[in-house]
C-alpha positions in Angstrom: -167.4 101.4 116.7 -166.5 97.8 116.2 -167.0 96.4 119.6 -170.3 94.7 120.5 -172.8 96.9 122.3 -174.8 95.0 124.9 -177.9 96.7 126.3 -181.1 95.6 128.0 -184.4 96.3 126.2 -185.0 99.0 128.7 -181.6 100.6 127.9 -182.3 100.4 124.2 -185.7 102.1 124.7 -183.9 105.0 126.6 -181.4 105.4 123.7 -184.2 105.5 121.2 -186.1 108.1 123.3 -183.0 110.3 123.6 -182.5 110.1 119.8 -186.2 111.0 119.2 -185.9 114.1 121.5 -182.7 115.2 119.8 -184.2 114.8 116.3 -187.7 116.1 117.0 -187.1 118.8 119.6 -183.5 119.8 120.3 -182.1 119.9 116.7 -185.0 122.1 115.4 -184.6 124.4 118.4 -180.8 124.7 117.7 -181.3 125.3 114.0 -183.6 128.2 115.0 -181.0 129.5 117.4 -178.3 129.5 114.7 -180.6 131.3 112.3 -181.6 133.9 114.9 -177.9 134.5 115.8 -176.9 134.7 112.2 -179.5 137.4 111.6 -177.7 139.6 114.2 -175.0 140.4 111.7 -171.2 140.0 111.7 -170.5 136.3 112.4 -166.8 136.9 113.2 -167.7 138.7 116.5 -171.0 137.0 117.2 -170.6 134.8 120.3 -174.2 133.8 120.2 -173.8 132.4 116.7 -170.6 130.5 117.7 -172.3 129.0 120.8 -175.4 128.0 118.8 -173.3 126.3 116.0 -171.2 124.5 118.6 -174.4 123.3 120.4 -175.8 122.1 117.1 -172.6 120.3 116.2 -172.6 118.6 119.6 -176.3 117.5 119.2 -175.6 116.2 115.7 -172.6 114.2 116.9 -174.6 112.7 119.7 -177.4 111.8 117.2 -174.8 110.0 115.0 -173.4 108.2 118.1 -176.9 107.1 119.2 -177.8 105.9 115.7 -174.7 103.8 115.6 -175.3 102.3 119.1 -178.9 101.5 118.2 -177.8 99.8 115.0 -175.2 97.7 116.8 -177.3 96.9 119.9 -177.2 93.3 121.1 -180.2 92.9 123.5 -179.4 91.3 126.8 -182.0 88.6 127.5 -182.9 88.4 131.2 -185.3 86.0 132.9 -185.2 82.6 134.5 -181.8 81.1 134.7 -182.3 77.4 135.4 -178.6 76.5 135.4 -177.7 79.3 137.8 -174.8 80.4 135.7 -173.9 84.1 135.7 -174.3 85.8 132.3 -175.2 89.2 130.9 -178.5 90.2 132.3 -178.2 88.1 135.4 -179.1 89.4 138.8 -176.6 88.1 141.3 -176.6 88.0 145.1 -173.1 88.2 146.4 -171.9 87.9 150.0 -168.6 89.4 151.2 -167.5 90.2 154.8 -170.9 89.0 156.1 -172.9 91.4 153.9 -175.1 90.5 151.0 -175.5 92.7 147.9 -177.5 92.3 144.7 -176.0 93.3 141.4 -177.3 93.1 137.8 -174.7 92.4 135.2 -175.2 94.8 132.2 -173.3 96.2 129.3 -170.9 99.1 129.8 -173.3 101.8 128.7 -175.9 100.9 131.4 -173.4 100.3 134.3 -174.4 102.4 137.3 -173.0 101.5 140.7 -175.7 103.6 142.4 -178.3 101.3 140.9 -176.2 98.1 141.6 -175.7 97.7 137.8 -172.2 96.5 137.0 -170.5 96.2 133.6 -169.6 92.8 132.3 -166.2 94.3 131.5 -165.5 95.5 135.1 -163.1 93.5 137.2 -166.1 92.0 139.2 -168.2 91.5 136.1 -165.4 89.6 134.3 -164.8 87.5 137.4 -168.5 86.6 137.7 -169.2 85.7 134.1 -169.7 82.0 133.7 -169.6 81.2 137.4 -172.3 79.3 139.2 -174.3 79.7 142.3 -172.2 78.6 145.3 -168.9 79.4 143.7 -166.5 82.1 144.9 -164.6 84.8 143.0 -161.7 87.0 144.0 -160.8 90.4 142.6 -158.1 92.8 143.3 -159.5 96.0 144.7 -157.7 99.2 145.9 -158.1 98.0 149.5 -156.7 94.6 148.6 -158.0 91.2 147.5 -161.8 90.8 148.0 -163.6 87.4 148.0 -167.2 87.2 146.9 -169.5 84.2 147.5 -172.2 83.8 144.8 -175.3 83.2 146.9 -178.0 83.4 144.2 -178.2 83.8 140.4 
């Protein structure tokens, strides 16, 4: 993974917690499952063994991925933004078609539209980066071109 990995301190904490659960709880459970299934005899026809080894391989792959993400994490600093310029970690109030919405600009891993967290690499995120309060941005959406007015940063 060569690309920067931007994450909030909260998101990094979640990654570390997931890794801890995998290392301390899940992996030992899966190793026990593999050993138990192996004890049942012929491995060539042992679907329980095949499933357990597959689950263990998946968990170990996820552990490697998490370790790499944690090592490459670039913490997004949030807080007061005196110059009102949109950057990673900014909470932005946008107005379009008379409706206001608040979004937080985050790294790709934390993006979640249901929580109003948008990725800095999304079309809207890219359009907002570097803009100031009071400016407008336009993006191409499936329904056509949409204009957003930046009400607050």
